[in-house]
N, CA, C and O of each residue as an XYZ file, in Angstrom:
68
protein
N     -16.023     -6.772     -2.547
C     -16.390     -5.388     -2.198
C     -15.171     -4.471     -2.388
O     -14.037     -4.875     -2.133
N     -15.413     -3.265     -2.827
C     -14.297     -2.326     -3.045
C     -14.143     -1.406     -1.836
O     -14.802     -0.370     -1.742
N     -13.277     -1.792     -0.925
C     -13.086     -0.958      0.263
C     -12.384      0.347     -0.103
O     -12.604      1.383      0.524
N     -11.535      0.277     -1.127
C     -10.822      1.491     -1.545
C     -11.826      2.554     -1.973
O     -11.678      3.728     -1.634
N     -12.837      2.146     -2.710
C     -13.853      3.103     -3.162
C     -14.574      3.699     -1.965
O     -14.846      4.898     -1.919
N     -14.880      2.837     -0.992
C     -15.589      3.323      0.208
C     -14.719      4.329      0.947
O     -15.195      5.378      1.384
N     -13.454      4.001      1.080
C     -12.553      4.918      1.792
C     -12.467      6.259      1.077
O     -12.478      7.316      1.709
N     -12.380      6.203     -0.259
C     -12.274      7.451     -1.021
C     -13.541      8.279     -0.822
O     -13.470      9.478     -0.551
N     -14.698      7.635     -0.958
C     -15.971      8.347     -0.803
C     -16.094      8.875      0.621
O     -16.512     10.014      0.828
N     -15.731      8.052      1.601
C     -15.832      8.471      3.005
C     -14.947      9.694      3.244
O     -15.344     10.634      3.933
N     -13.753      9.672      2.673
C     -12.831     10.803      2.857
C     -13.407     12.070      2.246
O     -13.338     13.141      2.851
N     -13.975     11.954      1.050
C     -14.557     13.132      0.389
C     -15.733     13.644      1.203
O     -15.856     14.848      1.432
N     -16.596     12.738      1.640
C     -17.772     13.143      2.419
C     -17.327     13.792      3.728
O     -17.872     14.820      4.130
N     -16.341     13.196      4.389
C     -15.852     13.743      5.660
C     -15.281     15.146      5.429
O     -15.493     16.046      6.242
N     -14.565     15.327      4.331
C     -13.973     16.641      4.047
C     -15.062     17.667      3.780
O     -14.987     18.798      4.260
N     -16.080     17.271      3.009
C     -17.159     18.213      2.684
C     -17.963     18.521      3.939
O     -18.330     19.668      4.194
N     -18.234     17.454      4.733
C     -19.010     17.692      5.955
C     -18.060     18.316      6.967
O     -18.464     18.617      8.090
């Protein structure tokens, strides 16, 4: 599993939300 990808997506989503 790519945790780095999840972290990046989570960070972007958190910033947008």
